[in-house]
DRENMI-859352 format. One record per residue: residue in one letter; x, y, z of N, C-alpha, C, O in turn. Coordinates in steps of 0.001 Angstrom, whole numbers, plus 500000, padded with zeros to 6 digits. Layout:
N
AXYZXYZXYZXYZ...
END
This chain:
402
X221139422017784429220897420820784910221220420458783151221462421111782136X221105419476783410221219418683781718220101418828781070219108418725781790X219865419071779741218848419129778461218383417707778173217176417546777995X219497416274778082218582414965777838218973414358779179219490414862780176X218472412820778831218633412077779778220120411456779980220720411312778914X220808411073781111222089410415780731221736409009781136221469408821782323X221698407878780196221061406906780581222360406039781782223587406011781685X221530405484782739222514404459783563223814403679782752224925403674783282X223637403176781735224370401946781291224613401826779794224739400710779291X224693403090778963224241402367777870225804401807776845226938402254777018X225475400941776006226252400166775177227286401115774524226915402277774359X228517400775774137229193401697773350230048400347772066231099399708772043X228916400480771245229526400255769695230012401136768653229592402274768441X230878400565768050231665401456767236231502400814765628231008399689765556X231754401243764829231869401234763148232608399668763060232211398934762155X233468399256763812233969398065763384232985396732763829232715395726763174X232653397044764906231812396270765236230475395965764205230366394804763811X229454396967763754228770397304762841229047396707761343228111396208760719X230621396788760679231139396418759678231164394909760148231152394013759304X231197394647761441231784392702761403230346392359761040230148391793759965X229244392677761904227858392125761659227550392193760492227014391287759855X227872393336760055227459393067758198228125392265757531227554391760756564X229422391911757789230123390651757234229328389393757425229108388491756616X229003389509758487228687388186759056226928388068757917226504387209757143X226483389170758309225134388749757625225046388219755553224190387724754820X226424388697755400226777388371753849227647387408753856228208387196752780X228001386597754969228691385255754572227477384186754383226291384462754199X228070382903754473227590381886754697227063381346756016226356380345755907X227301381882757416227543381649758384226525382679759618227138383498760303X225171382544759768224493383241760657224747382806762366225039383575763282X224613381905762404224505380837763849225818380428763857226650380823763040X226070379533764884227157378906765294228223378530764410228235377405763910X229344379587764118230201379163762857231724379739762999232060380029764147X232355379869762312233695380379762207234203381519762944235401381797762887X233324382252763682233418383795764347233165383428765616233861384002766453X232362382627766028232307381830767533233457381085767729234034381283768799X233826380461767138234924379638767240236032380928767213236547380862768330X236521381823766646237217382605767042237493383698768377238483384146768955X236191383817768477235689384551769564235993383539770816236520384061771799X235756382378770857236304381380771838237997381338772115238601381464773180X238323381195771248239622380802771159240448382558771532241530382560772119X239952383568771220240447385028771554240128385163772976240965385371773854X238650385011773183238714385357774829239579384394776069240109384673777144X239408383243775336240494382105776585241600382698776690242182382825777768X242086383194775442243550383440775574243820384971776482244851385330777052X242470385696776367242555387058777024242382386971778393243073387742779058X241679386270778947241776385692780257242438384442780894242073383892781933X243383384119780165244669383142780667243730381608780696244417380586780715X242652381490780698241783380365780688242116379339779415242440379741778298X241955377732779850242579376890778849241396376395777954241742375570777109X240243376686777965239164376611776893238468377755777169238604378324778252X237511378280776048235953379086776368235249378177775421235585377498774451X233809378495776263232551377930775243231506379187775067230829379382776077X231252380079773959230536381137773891228953380679773839228450379893773036X228325381367774884226938380839775126226034381970774865226506383047774502X224424381762775066223878382629775045223484383986776090222913385069775966X224090383287777065223661383696778180224959383883779414225770383034779046X225414384408780387225594384143781696225037382998782353225601381976782746X223569383417782417222787382544782834223053380979782675223371380076783449X222774381077781306222871379387780480224540379112781111224855378019781582X225292380020781046226681379449781604226810378438782672227229377284782772X226077379688783721225797379231785077225303377591785416225765376745786181X224117377583784444223552376250784536224418374980783531224479373781783802X224846375474782687225731374241782392226715373902783057227150372751783098X227275375067783779228433374676785025227760373805785768228349372725785765X226556373789786556226568372898787494226230371927786889226995370984787092X225381371701786190225025370467785129226385369718784634226495368508784828X227419370456783991228665369777783658229471369147785059229957368016785050X229536370102786316229637369197787422229104368246787988229645367774788988X228027367772787543227122366732787912226227367058789410225899366282790307X226032368327789273225146369099790591223698369142790464223155369925789686X222886368122791388221857367628790901220479367726792569220551368260793676X219785367188792108218848366484793321219681366594794525220826366780794112X219678366569795897220304366351797694221580367318797083222466367389797935X221802367820796265223387368729796592222907370200797176221724370526797271X223771370841797466223819372137798382224957372925797327225811372360796644X224736374133797404225624374950796460225423376633797614224514377389797956X226500376525797768226752377942799050227008378957798105227767378839797143X226256380107798449226259381550796871225570382337798212225233381962799335X225547383504797557225205385128798242223943385448798016223347385017797029X223375386260798925222277386606798707221955387969798019220863388502797820X223436388452797661223720390352797536224290389545795600225448389175795407X223151389453794449223377388903793345222328389007792727221301389185793382X222274388942791538220933388858790325220528387246790687221121386173790797X218884387854790823218450386303790659218888385104789530218569383937789754X219550385430788455219705384167787868220709382867788353220708381643788226X221522383861788957222758383065789600222171381840790743222846380901791165X220789382131791086220700381221792497219333380443791519219045379287791830X218765380927790691217568380147790303217824379382789607216974378500789484X219281379240788641219871378021787894219900376851789035219462375737788746X220406377114790294220778376334791343219200375272791527219086374047791501X218279376230791689216930375494791678216567374749790644215855373764790838X217080375162789122216736374433788117217046372931788257216172372105787994X218590372470788772219237371317788652218647370583789916219073369468790217X217544371285790747217446370431791607218125370942792967217573370792794057X218990371370792854220122371361793978219361372687795151218661373632794786X219708372411796340219672373642797358220567374904797853221443374757798706X220240376313797173221211377135797182220746377708798816219659378043799285X222519377609799548222432378133800606223199378950800783224418378815800674X222435380233801179222739381961800854223602381908802497223352381378803580X224879382900801871225291383612803604225882384612803129226317384725801983X225941385676804313225829387105804147227032387442803514227727386433803389X227554388440803070228456389365802513229381390196803320228765390755804228X230599390460803304231450391627803312230884392731803702229895393209803145X231488393251804737230947394889804841231367395520803681230599396427803359X232217395381803013233535396236802518232980396032800854232250396851800296X233389395031800349233237394572799186231596394172798842231136394299797707X230909393744799837229571393241799817229657391891798903228661391245798578X231130391531798502231243390045798319230820389069799190230674389450800352X230478387408798848230171386748799431231799386380800928233011386475800736X231134386030802088232305386575803269232467384880803236231573384042803348X234180384643803009234574383286803438234527382431804753234364381244805038X234718383449805322234084383054807107232848382422807627232664381565808491X232105383049806901230512382504806509230161381488805955229200380797806294X231019381255804897230774380272803824231522378757804594231400377677804017X232271378869805921233266378013806309231951377997807181231371376947806905X231475378473807801230283378313808955229151377768808444228639376717808831X228826378351807729227435377273806551227855375548806645227166374694807202X229148375321805954229911374027805834229678373099807024229082372029807148X230518374070808044230468373205809214229070372659810049228821371652810713X228391373732809695226409373810810318225827372610809271225213371695809819X225974372559807863225951371884807049226119369898807526225271369012807627X227149369907807648227689368666808528227244368056809286227311366828809348X226557368961810210226130368606811582225029368260811764224698367425812605X224194368918810914222525368946810625221994368238810022220773368085810009X223058367457809184222468366072808236221252366211807874220522365286808232X220524367451806997219408368114806717219113367023805391217906366923805174X219961366209804487219479365362803711220037365995802480219735365581801361X220865367015802685221914367601801311223138367198801586223469366788802698X223667367257800901224936367647800906225751368772799861225394369045798715X226849369293800532227292370321799951228282370295798532229297369624798718X228184370865797228228976369944796488229864371383795981231059371154795793X229470372673795765230136373631795195229836374913796378229234374984797450X230630375858795502230826377118796356230360377948794877230879377504793853X229501379012794747229334379879793609229428381352794171228425381938794578X230625381892794171231202383384794184230633384319793317230727384018792127X230109385296793561229949386210793013230971387151793304231371387361794449X231547387918791943232565389020791911231599390203791717231339390521790557X231174390725792490230145392020793023230659393034792470231773393419792826X229712393889791157230222395047790847231678395266790031232057396243789385X232296394086790284233294393779789167234749393932790319235827394238789809X234654393652792143235445393727792731235774392030792971234879391277793353X236745391695792780237159389953792829236918389767794338237187390607795197X236240388254794598236305387987795576237548387621796235238591387681795583X237563387235797499238754386494798131238764384936798219238400384039798980X239565385168796660239431383320796123240504382688796653240499381487796381X241481383067797350242596382542798118241945381584799287242211380412799554X240777382697800033240111381596801250238841381008800383237998380350800994X238746381148799500237368380356799050238271379196798353237677378118798339X239175379173797948239564378060797137240204377079798175240417375881797991X240546378022799627241198376934800396240171375914800971240394374704800927X239075376426801494237800375882801955237196375443800875236540374529801374X236825375428799244236649374217798688237672372698798505237356371554798178X238975373308798878239850372272798614239581371252800146239472370033800009X239528371630800980239443371234802420238513370445802469238752369297802843X236998370883802058236097370060801626235703369330800776234681368679800988X236422369213799510235995368614798523235263369332797623234685368604796815X235076370544797469233746371237796404234271371500795118235445371299794807X233573371859794524233504372603793049233365373875793580232934374243794672X233931374673792341234205376506792503233363376618791306233500375784790410X232213377888791166231711378041789982232100379697789999232048379940791205X232339380536789549232403382074789570231534382754788736231388382386787571X230869383818789248230350384188788697230827385496788422231014386396789240X231006385518787195231954386572786510231350387462785831231907388077784922X230294387622786139229206388733785058229554390075784790229347390752783784X230281390428786165230733391621786599232244392059786193232665393163785848X232885390878786344234400390744786545235421390761785509236476390137785621X234961391819784010235908391503783325236443393025783043235614393914782849X237835393305783024238691392599783422239236392300785010240435392475785228X238552391953785860239067392038787199240601391390787111241016391053786003X241175391274787922242584390711788711242032390270789807240963390683790259X242831389283790364242963388702792078244804388354791938245399387645791127X245188388968792791246602388378792891247572388830791794248751388638792090X247356389371790631247681389737789397247144388600788211247380388575787003X246327387675789064245755386394788006244337387517787342243833388458787956X244080387177786371242865387822785494241945386827785812242320385668785636X240402387098786402239496386371786862239627385174785774240178385590784754X239278383820785709239332382824784721240258381681784500240129380522784106X241650382748785068242745382019784740243200380899785555243433381481786614X243451379791785732243783378739786321244445379458788039244866380613788108X244415378723788988245059379231789865246361378259790512246023377270791161X247533378483790370248514378074790462248227376506790855247406375829790237X248918376064791839248805374695792654247462374029792628247239372820792563X246596375028792690245235374252793440244754373233792250244851373183791024X244140372395793377243416371063792944241847371133792497241208370358791785X241404372457793231240115372642792836239281373012791554239326374118791016X238633372117791197238211372471789692237039373538789530236050373336790234X237029374406788873236732376022788474236348376298787208237167376220786293X234842376713786954234327377047785771234080378694786371233696378908787521X234306379528785606233974380667784983233047381235784408233170380835783251X232171381921784439230574382375783794230984383902783168231546384572784034X230915384239782552231086386026781935229184386226781319228402385363780922X229005387754781493228115387932780573228880388899779782229909389491780108X228157388970778595228219390123777483226475390722777303225979390882776188X225846390948778372224703391772778266224854392939777741225993393390777619X223797393627777344224246394989776925224744396233777703225288397260777298X224357395786779060225067397008779819226965396207780373227628396624781323X227193395564779845228525394867780904229583395692779925229366396419778956X230871395267780601232215395662780115232012395364778668232110396289777862X231797394421778357232355393787776870230646393233776280230105392305776881X230146393707775443228715393138775155228512392390773932229129392899772996X227969391533773676227193391003772207226005391359772431225368390368772073X225201392191772821223940392448772751223409391606774148223153392075775257X223331390007773616222927388802774559223878388202774369224407388304773262X224570387180775570225557386142775261226428386513776646226367387446777446X227422385100776510228282384912777989228978384005777371228606383549776290X229995383653777928231200382765777890231322382022779254231042382571780320X231755380750779151232114379560780332233510379383779510233787379227778320X234355379495780886235592379005780550236136377957781662235320377599782510X237073377588781704237791376086782453238324375191781865238446375295780645X238770374123782495239716373209782220238738372663780678237564372926780421X239663371900779916239510372002778749238311370699778329237411370560777501X238930369878779459237493368594779293236473368849779621235558368559778850X236165369484780866235116370292781353234157370940780495232969370644780369X234968372096779766234640372805778702233757371980777480232688372265776940X234552371004777324233985370384776363232775369401776504232220368886775533X232335369142778119231473368255777909230338369210778091229187368942777746X230775370555778754229785371394778570229031372072777192227926372609777272X229798371964775920229639372457774938228722371051773938228331371166772776X228574369771774859227762368669774570226389369143774641225486369153773805X226475369636776162225208370092777113224604370914776185223456370641775832X225101371748775786225027373098775345224109373520774235223333374443773986X224657372164773559223859372448771758222814370653771799223098369592771242X221618371008772696220940369520772440221257368783772943220319368127773398X222669368230773313223471366797773706223988366057772638224242364854772566X224146367261771546224619366523770200226298366112769880227146366986770060X226651364927769466227848364941769648228995365952768496230221366057768538X227763366712767325228681367138766693227563368908766719226346368905766905X228244369947766530227930371269766469227453371136764964227626370232764146X226794372345764883226566372552763450228181372984762334228325372554761189X229149373852763029230287373988762646230608372564761683230659372422760461X230831371428763019231368370185762383230153369278761777230333368061761715X229410369616761506228532368888760713228367369329758656228351368612757656X228279370800758867228062371616757624229464372043757139229674372119755928X230422372321758024231368372904756868231744372110755953231128371076755695X232996372554755229233793371602754211234587369981754734234763368951754084X234857370249755845235441368941756665234484368232757607234685367311758398X233501368847757335232110367934758406231539366993758113231805366648756961X230573366125758810230175364653758440228725365455759143228587366105760179X227727365048758008225989365000758409225782364316759679224776364611760324X226756363268760218226377362691760886225835362928762586226190364097762738X225294362575763723225799363336765031224769362062765536223972361390764882X225082362032766777224323361291767581223982361946769161224802362527769871X222545361678769485222299362643770905222640362141772119221852361413772722X223877362472772636224645362215773967223666362097775497223393361109776178X223354363348775641222615363837776388221201364469776002220953364738774827X220266364702777045219477365376777095219692367033776881219112367546777838X220062367706776346220844368922776484219663369870776549218497369729776916X220527371121775953219897372647776076220439373094774661221230372519773914X219654374509774496219809375054773267220582376182773581219854377165773441X221924376577774007222182377584774348223629378125773638224623378578774206X223414377939772369224689378400771799224574379932771546223559380597771756X225601380335771130226026381729770632225876381546769262225973380515768597X225561382985768847225392383300767038226693383606766742227509383884767621X227039383568765186228557384133764988227853385855764525228784386626764294X226649386432764389226334387551764597226925388401765753227627389412765755X226355387578766802226675388025768220228220387987768560228723388911769199X228903387001768164230388386976768424230940387994767237231885388613767727X230733388374765972231337389359765193231360390810766462232393391356766848X229932391177766912230368391852767916231399391913769038231975392903769490X231500390662769378232490390054770612233893390501770503234613391049771337X234166390063769016235366390319768670236184391152768747237358391011769089X235269392740768224235759393834768170235564394453769840236367395241770339X234620394041770392234597394790772171235446394186772825235754394756773872X236248392689772496237443392457773317238926392892772724240000392665773282X238727393581771441240135394627771331240253395722772371241183395997773129X239084396263772207238572397536772729238576397905774302238362398925774956X238972396395774618237921396615776353239432397103776971239453397931777881X240329396702776579241769397516778126241263398967777943240957399655778917X241179399439776592240668401196776329239330401356776824238965402531776873X238488400483777209237288400745777734237373400984779240236872401977779768X238236399732780121238546399429781439238963400931781533238236401791782031X240416401208780918240930402922781142240170403666781474240070403894782680X239109404520780283238220404877780899237423405151781872237255406254782393X236644403612782273236232403210783273236969404023784465236449404947785091X237979403629784620238786404000786207238930405138786264238963405744787335X239099405927784618239358407527785084237700408492785495237594409466786242X236885407970784910235461407895785668235493408140787179235351409142787880X235776406607787456235668406262789029236711407202789377236207408178789933X237943407287789269238860408438789679238313409503790417238250409712791628X237758410417788987236939411558789125235748411193790346235845411798791413X234946410476790212233783410413790935233919410282792953233275410754793890X235271409265792797235921409295794283236483410327794674236353410473795890X237157411256794090237370412303794180236680413304794959236857413949795992X235542413126793744234479414766794427233382413745795540232887414361796484X233127412625795436232214412223796664233389411540797935232859410780798745X234226411680798027234914411120799054234821412080800171234901411813801370X234578413636799426234945414804800371233361415421800874233089416502801397X232265414013800400230810414482800901230455413183802340230344411966802191X230335414054803783230023412740804531229176412225804462228940411433805374X228090412371803214226554411768803119226887410953802090226035410762801221X228135410339801991227990409000801039229445408313801508230379408804802143X229234406800800858230363405914801435230897405393799900230111404584799407X232039405689799083232442405659798165232964404482798096233292404133799230X233350403205796833233304401846797021234896401493796964235786402301796700X235003400599797161236746400022797920237108399086796854236495398225796223X238304399537796862239536398393795642240322398240796740240772399183797391X240561396741797042241495396169798052242931396058797492242976395792796291X244123396212798134245049396237797159245548394982796349246086395220795267X245436393748796731245371392422795899244326392939794794245150392804793889X243588393253794355242380393405793327242777394644792305243384395656792656X242299394348790934242522394913790369241174395065789394241005394354788404X240275396064789811238297396205789781238474396424788307239443396717787607X236859396114788011236706395722786745236189397013786590236607397699785656X235159397548787530234648399187787597233175398661786533232715399548785813X232552397367786479231516397377786273230245398364786360229347398776785626X230792398530787971229281399401788303230027400425789496230774399961790358X229852401190789441230111402560790525228532402468791511227388402633791088X228965402162792868227822402159793733228525402621795336229387402250796132X227473403699795143227872404656796025226590404640797097225406404873796853X227206404294798337226671404040799424225837405301800714226536405919801517X224581405428800666224370406771801507224652406275803108224602405142803587X224993407681803790225201407232804844224296407790805772224537408982805966X223282407322806452222034407881806834221974408908808278221075409628808711X223613408552808873223382409441809693224172410727809459224770411387810310X224068410957808175224301412279807299223691412682806387224026413741805857X222487411865805885221825412043804801220514411694804945220350410599804407X219047412305805637217828411903805883217452411579804645217021410426804631X217419412248803285217089411507802072216947409979802166217846409254802591X215820409568801764216121407716801240216511407578800101216548408484799268X216985405972799853217882406038798684216884406156797604217191406362796430X215645406014798053214518405784796355214554407598796111214722408039794973X214430408258796951214020409924797013215021409888796010214778409979794806X216634409695796724217645410036796121217827409611794581218437410183793678X217328408798794585217120408382792603216088408845791989216070408959790763X215130409161792729214222410067792005214628411686791781214457412456790836X215233411823793071216137413532792679216910413637791522216906414702790905X217807412354791002218709412225790178217807412750789096217833413873788591X216747411423788740216223411308787706215527412790787048215523413083785852X215001413548788078214420415061788139215671416066787524215617417170786981X216775415203787851218061416324787174218921415397785895220147415463785807X217969414435784823218031414011784073219437412830784269220306412647783417X219361412222785459220756411526785329219884409650786146219377409332787222X220150409018784963219862407811785239220613406967786666221827406987786871X219810406396787378220687405598788359220056404015788998218909404271789362X220228403146789155219842401838789334220155401446791040220723402319791695X219851400386791601220582399714793049220579398154792253219763397662791473X221606397733792706221954396233792542222667396061794015223545396642794654X221661394763794217221003394209793674219698394533794960219998395090796016X218156394049794622217440393406796038218003392339796457218298391498795608X218256392120797630218798390377798008218084389295797658216885389444797893X218383388226797168217892387308797213216776386802797997215698386332797633X217241386990799094216166386729800696214713387720800657213856387693801541X214671388476799579213522389216799738212902389276798706212118390221798623X212975388517797771212149388223796667211020386665797427211301385816798273X209467386969796425208552386224797519208734384534796954208045383598797359X209804384445795959209743382955795976210709382184796811210547381000797107X211911383054797243212913382543797954212300382618799477212386381689800279X211809383600799683211560384457801212210239383386801625210162383182802836X209171382665800749208249381673800743208628380215800919208250379523801865X209445379788799880210161378835799518210788378673801043210193377788801659X211762379261801745212499379000802353212502379639803666213399379436804484X211496380416803878211101380993804939212418382141805484212877382332806610X212654382575804553213728383614805092213140385255805738212093385786805369X213907385714806545213101386936807060214471388007806760215611387581806572X214104389424806761215010390235805840216309390605806807217328391236806526X215930390029807951216993390247808689218444389051809098219489389029809747X217541388112808133218727386958808060219890387008807324220686386076807435X220090387793806702221401388277806063221761389805806463221869390599805530X221956390276807800221619391796808001222959392766807180222722393900806763X224102392232807065224575392753805978224346393308804597224550394446804173X223688391816803759223311392285802405221930393240802563221606394148801798X221217392797803742220078393730803791219937395283804133219124396049803615X221093395668805318221443396808805227222274397645804513222359398850804746X222863397090803693223468397540802422222820397785801778222694399002801642X222034397000801006220952397522799927220138398477799892219844399210798947X219686398464801183219192399625801292219234401449801065218521402450801007X220906400873800985221754402550801654222869402398799637223938402939799355X222184401683798934222813401701797627222439402036796499221357401601796105X223100402767795788222867403442794243224373403166792931225592403250792786X223603402950792533224505402908791149224697404052790322223655404675790117X225402404366789954225552406303789498226200405605787697227000404750787318X225469406383787199226170406105785376228004405867785440228910406547785923X227975404832784851229549404771784564229853403678783246229915402458783392X229979404210782283230487403784780311231592404623780106231946405748780461X232066403603779341233247404333778592232517405329777272233282405760776409X231065405641777190230344406799776321230636407818776879230787408940776396X230755407378778208230765409095778968231593410192778835232695409745779150X231726411354778559232557412418778027232594412742779211231788412293780026X233673413699779560233862414635780664232924415337781432232731415534782632X232198415776779964230830416411780508229558415661781128228710416310781741X229465414500780981228416414321781323229034413316783019228145412838783723X229961413202783288230424412879784424230742413875785181230806413630786386X230984415044784792230743416169785466229298416738785642229187417649786462X228257416352785031227032416446785349226416415425786574225486415687787337X227299414078786511226617413415787682226950413839788774226204413705789744X228167414459788860228511415210790220227951416218790465227471416166791598X227752417187789939226875418193790309225953418078790587225576418810791502X224891417017789951223666416742790163223417416190791884222534416594792641X224606415045792222225100414726793663225055415865794432224207415961795319X226118417039794144226105417904795145225241419126794801225577420189795322X224549419117794276223064420039794224221849418961795210220996419646795775X221787418237795319220695416840795964221286417528797243220726418335797985X222532417022797321223193417194798875222890418837799464222489418956800622X223045419728798845223265421247799231221501421582799735221178422067800819X220814421285798932219216421123799176218423420718800077217443421289800555X218978419457800364219156418611801518220085419447803034220165419084804208X220491420299802522221208421066803569220636422304804152220821422770805276X219872422768803133219608423784803616218138423671804010217672424628804628X217286422559803719216092422235804132216325421504805662215291421351806313X217377421124806176217297420224807481217748421278808290217318421175809439X218806422724808003218848423620808487218145424942809242218851425844809691
END
């Protein structure tokens, strides 16, 4: 057994990030300034997006996307119950109604067929809400079936807001998430997270990408609704004068955060290669055990591998998911669960009258999902320790059952 605790998902920060932050602290700019602008340009170029807006979190990016697209009271947004609460909370914040639909069995991403069923049902029921957008979540880093979702969005005249918090640097049919999709007429905004556990971190932070005109509108909303940001007002080329043209928010990223992001972006492909290597070793080890179901990666997808989610097979494993996590912790291995489905949380359960079985796939799979440690900081010994701990728990359980 390990002598020290292996964290579930520690950040991977090097001397380059530290030196860039120190350079920022010694400069004339701490808040939104030249390094934020550079990070926005380089990030948009990396994912192939027309434009990017660096913000304080993925939550703020999602909120700005909704506001920028004019979504509000009387509107409905189709999304998934298998996600973190922030993406659904912001729908509530703008006064719209979240419409949850169940997920695919293999990827646990939003099920496009069920999206279409929900839209047909909405058009028939005439409940006083009109569908305005689809908010798919690229869960764990596996891209959703965007071809199907964009076809549905075009047919029903909907916007698409991608929750890409897990999806850097995932690809769908050779296209990086955030890049425009061929001849599609659907307006798409993509939202990324740079939280401490993410594949690229700025400590806290996020990015909104999409068509330039929408990103510039979001930029105004994201800084008090002002016509000029600090960089435009206080740089040598700027002017002090500004006007408030929207009742906006304070969602800007700082140069201190962007300083970290600039070097994280340079390292991202290396980070991703290490994640894939860890996943390869996990899959080789755990696919041999009847007790577990390993994650999928469809042929048309390049998985970002933000999370490695192992699913327990109850027919072969009597131990509960919660007890399994406790046993891992007892062996100094950190683990977590992603996610408690939205419809199980008291706010949404009470407001909309949800029952656990309303979304049976999400509910069933949540009960058997465990996220194992996955970070480019892990060395081969760390990976071996995780595998050994899982095998040890299985071996002891078999002895106990026999």
